[in-house]
N, C-alpha and C positions, 0 to 999 in steps of 0.2 A: 504494500500500500504506500502510495506517495501522494503528496499534495500537489496538485497541478498548478503551474504558474500562470495558467490562462493564456498560453501562447502555443501554437503548433510549432514544434521544434523542427528545424530543417535537418537535413542529413548531417550526422556528426562530423563528417569529413570537411564540411564547409562552414562549421560554426566557429566564429572567432572567439577563442577561449580567453577568459581572464583568470588571473591567479590571485587568490585571497590568502593572506596570512592572518590567522586569528590570534589576536594579542590578549585575549581574556586572561590566560593564566599568568601573564606578567602585568600588563597595563591595567587589566581589569581587576586584579586582586591586590595590587601593591598598596592601594590606599584604603583598603577595607578595615573597618574597626574590629571585625570578627576575625579571630585567628583561624586560619585554614590549615589543616594538617597536610603533611606530605602525601599521605594516602589519597586524600581528597583532590589535591592538585593533579596527581597522576591520573586519577579516574576521570577528571574533567578533560585532560588531554586525550585520554583514550576515547572518550565519547566524541570529541571533535574529530579524531582520526576515523572513527567508525562512521561519522556523518559524511566523510569524504574530503575533509581538509587534508591537504598535502603539505601545508606549511603552517607551523604554530610557533609563536614566540613564547617560550616555556617559562622563563624566569630571568632574573638579573643578578649579577655578581657585584652588587653594590654593598656599601657598609650596612651590616645588620642593625647598627645603631640608628642610621638614617631611615632605613626601610625594613623594620623588623619582619614584615611578612615574607621577605625574600631571604631570610637567614638560612633556609634549607636548600639553597640553589643547587649545590653539588648533588644532593640526594635526588632532587627532582630531575636533573639532567640524566643521571645514571639510571634511575628507575623508569623514567619515561622513554628513554632510548631503548631499554630492554623490552618494554611493553609494546612499543610502536616502532619497530626497527626500520620501517619504510617511510616514516614521517620525517620531514625536514624540520628539525628543531633549532630554533635560533635563541641565543641568550644575549641579553644586554650586558655590556661591560663598560665601565666609566673610564678606565685607564689601563696601563700596562699591568698593574697589580691584579685588577679584576680579570684581565685576559689570562694571566697565569693561573688563577683559580679556575677559570672556565676550562682552559686547556687541560689542567690536571684532572678535572671531573669528566673529561671525555667529550666536551662540546665540539661539534663539527662546524658550527656557524655562529658568528658573533655579530653584534650590532653596537655601534657607538652613537651617542647622541650629542650633537653640537647645536646649541641654541644660536639664533641669528642676531641676538642683541647682547650688549655688554651686561645689562642689568639682569637679564634672565640667567646668563651663565653664572653671575655672582650669586644669585639666589639659589641656583640649582646645585652648583659644584664648587662655589667659593673661589672662582678664578675669572679673570676677564676674557673677552672674546679672543684676543690674540693667543693667550696661553691655552685656552680651551681648544682652539683650532690645532695648535701644535700637538697637544696631547692626543687628540683624535687621529691626527695624521700618524703619529708614532705608533699608536695602537693598531691602526689598519695595516701599516707596513709590517709590523711584527706578526700580526695574525696571518697575513699572506705568506710570510716566511715559514709559518708553522703549518701551512697547507689548509687553513680554514677558509670557509666561505665567509663573505663579509657584506654587511649592510651598514649604511650610514644615514642617520636621521639628520635632517636640517629642521630643527624645532622652531616654533613660533615663526614660521616662514611667511605668514600673512600679517598677523598682528601679535604684538607682545603685550601682556597685561600691565607692564611697567612703562614701556616706551611708545606704545601705540603702533601705527602702521609701519611695517618693516619695508625698507627700500628694496626694490626688486634687484637692483645691481648687487646688493649685499648677498642676497640669496643665490644669485647666479655665481658670484665669486666663490662662496663657500661650497656650493655643490660641485663646482669644478675642482676645487682643492681636494674634496673628498674623493672624487673620481681619480684624480692624479695620484692620490695616496693608495689607491687600490680597492676602493669600495666597489663590490660587484653589483650592488643595488643601492640607489640613492632615494631615500624616502622623504618626500616633502610633507611636512607635518603642520596641519592647522591645529595646533596644540590646545587652544582654548575655544575652538569652534566659532571663530569670529568671521570666517571667510564667507563670501557669497559666490554664486556660480560664475559671474562675470570675471571676478578676480581670479578664481581657480583656473578658468580656461585661459585667461591672459598669461598668468604666471607659468603654467605648465607648457603652454605653447612656446613661450620664450625659452624655457629650459630645454625644450625639445630641439631648439636651434643649436644648442651647444653641447648637449648630451645625447647619447644613444637612447631613443625612446624606450627600448626594451629594458633599460636599466632603471627607468624612472618608476617610482611608486608614490602613492599618496596615503597619508594617515589622517583620517577625518574624525572630528568630534561633532556631536549633534546638539550642541548647546542651544542653538537658535532654531532648531528644527529643519536645518538645511543640509543635513548630512547626505541624504540620497540625491538631492539636487546637485550638490557639489560633486558627488561621485559621477553623475551623468556629465557634468561639465568636464571632468577629467577624462572621461571616455571620449568626449568630442575632441579633446586635445590629443588623443591617441594613446593615452595611458591604459595599460592593461594589467597593472599590478596594484593591489589595494590592501591596506590593513583594515581590519574590522574586528569587533569584539562580540562574541555571542551574548545575546541578552542586552547588549548596549552598555555593559558595565565598564567602569574605568574612569580615568581622570588623573592628570599629573598632580601629585601632592605638593609640588613646588610652584604651580601655576594657578593663581586665584582665578576662579571662574571656569575652570576646565571641567565641564560636565562629562557625561559618559560618551564613549566612542560611538561611531556609526555602528549599528547593530549588524552582525553578520547576516542574520535572517532577512533584514531589509534589503541589503545589497544583493543577496542571492535571489530573492524574489524579483527585484527590479531587473537584474541581469537576465533571468530566465524569461520574463515577459517581453524582453527586448531581443530575444533570440541569441543571447550570449551564454555560452556554456561555462559552468563553474565546476561541474563534477561533484557538487555538494547537495546532499539530501536535506530538504526543509524539515522532513520528519525527524531526521537525526539531530538537526539543530534544536528542534523543540525539546527533544530528550535532554540535550545538554543544557538548555535554558532551565528546564525543570530541576535538573540536578544542581545548577548554580543557585537557584532559588532556595533549595533545601540547605545549602551551605551558608548562605548569607541571611536567611530568615526573613526575606522580603520579596515582593513581586519584582520580576525582571521582565525584560522583553523589549524589542524594538517597536516601532510604530505599527508594524504589520502583525505583531504577535497575536493580538486578540483575534484578528481575522483568520490567521493561520490555525489557531487552536479551534475555532469554530468549524473551519473546513475539515480538520482532522476528526472532530467529533461526529460530524455529519457522515463522513466516509465510513467511520467505524460503525455507526448506527445502521448504515445501509448495507454493510457487509454481511 
């Protein structure tokens, strides 16, 4: 049984696929007040893989004092890798020390986060933009030497909660520096969910002029209800790689106003109804949302979740 997306799917060989990295286990859980066990994190990752996710951001090797929820990063990597050997697991690392910990735990892909403004870097990692850029470059270079896959986030790439609108030239410059340092994927992040579709299309179109479009991804938040619309604008600019979070959970603990991420189920539904293949089951995502709700003790779900649940109930009743 599966929930129909309401679109007659073309032959699979002609479907333009998109790739989704679910960031719920890391970005979704990092700021939750409820302590989540390692067993529960691994089970959430397993449910995402069962739903068809091929890429998941599992955890982060940051200071346990700064982000206590991620203190079990090594265990999560080791156990999730064993449970889901075919899953592409990414881990966030802030610097060379974090990279060493991740590599020692057996991580095969890492991500660095570089904020596009001075103040955001100071608030997030206690260093300025120039120093943060150098640390990110050093970490990427070393990760490539170790044979790891690499991602680089350019955070607050549209608006900063402290400095306002971010200059496009700054985003272009930082993205190119991350590419030159060896980032295999460059993720343009609307960290506080302040972007609108016109800005998303304009910025990503400009980035596509200087970067390989196949290496560009977007990380969207749904603070103002524009997450899906912004994803569509990114699609129009040629982007086919997206971050999303099952149930829409998440939000940076160091960025005031950063509400939940674009919900994976909203993105998968929109893509399916537009003839874009994701390889992800909406039924499986609803199972993952229900499990995340049991962990956090509160209702979760994207804007489409209520409709998706009704559809599933009707299909089960008719079966």
